[in-house]
N, C-alpha and C positions, 0 to 999 in steps of 0.2 A: 310487342305490337308494335307494327309501322303503319305510321299516316301517310301512308303513298300517294294521298289526295290534297296533301297538304304544299305548299308550292310559294314562292316570294319570286317575282318575276321585275326585272329592272329593265325598260328598255328605250333606247335612244333611235326615235324613229326616223330622222333625216338617216341615218348609214345604219340603220338594223342591227347597231350593237347591242345584246343583249345577254343579261348577267340573270341568272336563276340558281335558287337554291331549291333542292329536294329529297328527300329521304333514301330514294335508290344510287343515286349518286356518291352519297353520302356511306352508303353500305359498302358500294363498290373502293371505295378508299379505304375503309375500314377492313376487307378480305386481301387487298394488295398489302398494305402495311404489316397485317398478321404478325402483331404482337404476341406474347407468350402471356397465359393467362395469370394475374394477378393472385398470388396465393395468401390467404386471411392467416392468423397466428394460427387461428383453433384449428385450421387443414392439418397442420404438425400432427398435434396431439391426437387427432381425429386417426390419423394414418398408422399412427402408433397403436393403437387401439384395435385396429380392422384388418383382418386377414386382404394378401395381397389381393386373392381372389376376388373380395368383393369390393374393392376398391374403385371407384368410378374415377379416370383419366379424364381431366378437361385437357385438349388438346388446341383450344380456341380461345382468342380474348372474349370473357363473357361480358368485358365492359362496353363492347361497341364503342372502344375510341377510334377513332378516324382524322387522318389528315386534311379531312375534307374544307375547302377555304370558297365554295362558291363552283359553279360551273359556266361557260359561255360560248358561245358562238354569235357569226353574223346572219341574221335573216335576209335574204334576199326578198325584195319586192320589186319584181320586174315594173309594176305598172309604175311606182314610186320613183323607183334609181334609175330605170330605163336600160338597167347592165345586167351582166352576168358574172357570179363567182366561181372561181373553182374551188376544188375543198379546200385546199391550202389556205385560201383567203376566208375563209368562214372560220377559221380559231383566232382567237383572241391573242394579242400579240403582251404578253405581260412583260417591262422590261424591270432588272435589280436598280434600285435605285437607293440615294441619301436622303433624301426629300423625307419630311414628316409631316403627318397630319398636323394642321395651327388647330392647337388647344384652343388658343384664345378663341378664335374664329367661333367654335362650338360653344363657348360660353356667355357669349353675346347675346344679349336682350331680344333677338328677334323674333315676332311671332310665329309661332309653329301652323303651318298650311295645314299639313296633314299630319298629326300628332301619331298616330299609331306607327305611321311610317317614317317619322323625326324628318319631315320635311320641310326646309326652312327659303324663305325668299331668295338666298345668298345661294344655298348648297344643301348637300342632303349628307347623313350620316346613317351607315349599317353597322350593327355589332351582330357578330354570331360567336356564338359562345359555347363551349363545352368544357362542362363542371361536373368532374367525378371526385366520388369520397368513398373509397373503400376502409371501411371502421379498422384503426388498428393498424393499417397497412400503406396505404397511401392518398393522396390528395392530387388531381391531375387538373389542371387548367388550361384551355388552347381556346385564342383568341384570336380571331380576323375582322379587322374594322377596315370602312372602304370609306371614302369621303371624296364626294367631287362638288367643286364649285362651279357655280353656273354663272353665265356672261362673259365679260370679258373679251378682248380681241382676240385672244389664242385659243387654241383648239380645246378642247372639253376633254380633261384630264382627271382619271378616278387616279386617289391613291389607296394603295389597298398594305395593311400591316398587319402581320402575323404573329403571335409571339404563345409560344408554348411554356407553361412553367409545371414544375412536377417536384415532391419530393416524398421519401417515405415518411411513416411517423416519427420511425425510431430516429431517420436525421433531424427531425424537426426539433425532435427533446435533444440533442446533444446541443444544439442551437440556444436552448434555454426555451424554447414555446412549447407550448402545452402539448402535453400528450392525448389528452381526452378529446374524443372523437366530437364532445358536443361541443365544445369549442368553435370549431369550424362550421358551425352552420347559418352563417350571417352570411353579409352580402359579399360574392367571389370577389368583388373589385376590393375590397378592404384586406382580407385573406390573402388575397395574390403577393403582397406586400413581403410575405413571410418564405414563398414559394422561390426558389434558383429558376434562373430563367436557361434553359436547355434548346431553344432555338428563337431565333427573332430574325425578320427580313420585313423589307418595304419594298413594295413592286409596283410601279405605275402602267397604267393603258392610257393611251391618248387616243381620242375617240375618231377614225378616220372621218375626214371630208370627201365626199361624193360629189 
C-alpha cells in the first residue's frame, strides 16, 4: 500500500527553497537503483522441492529499498521576489563537505516549539529512516539526517548526512553477534552499531539570498 497523500514539506519563504518528502519520489529511487531481490534461507529448500515449471521467479527488489533522501526545488513566487528563474536555477545545489551535524547542539535543553516536527528556537532537525529486517537473511538501515541552524549573520545552511549500514545474518554471526532475528527488534539506533557502514557522506545546502 502506498500512502501517496502523506508528505512533509519544509519551505524557506524568502528564497522559495523547498525540501519535501513523498512516497512517489522514493519509489522512483527504488526503481532506478533496482537492487536484486533478497533471498531468504527457506527459498533454497523450497526450490529443491519444487519443479522448475512451478517456481515463481522474482526479478525485482520486493523490500522496496530506496536511496531516497528527499526532494528539493526552488518555487518562484513572482509577487514576493519580483524576478524569474530559469529551470536550471530551480534545482537545489547540494555540495559535498566535511562538516558534520553538531550533536551537542541537538542535546541542549531547549524548549521544543513544535514537538512532532522537532523544531527548536535555534535549529530544526529531521531524520529520514529506512529500516529493514529479513529474518535469517539481511538487516539494512539507511538514514538521512538534516540539520538547519537559525539566526546568525551568515546565510542559512542545511547539513545533510546520509549513512547506509547493512549486514547479512551470516556475517553478524561470524562477528559473534546473535543469529536469532528476535534480538534485532529494538531501536535501530542501538542495533546500527553492529552493522558495518557501506556508504556515508555529508552535503550542505546554502540557502540563496534573493
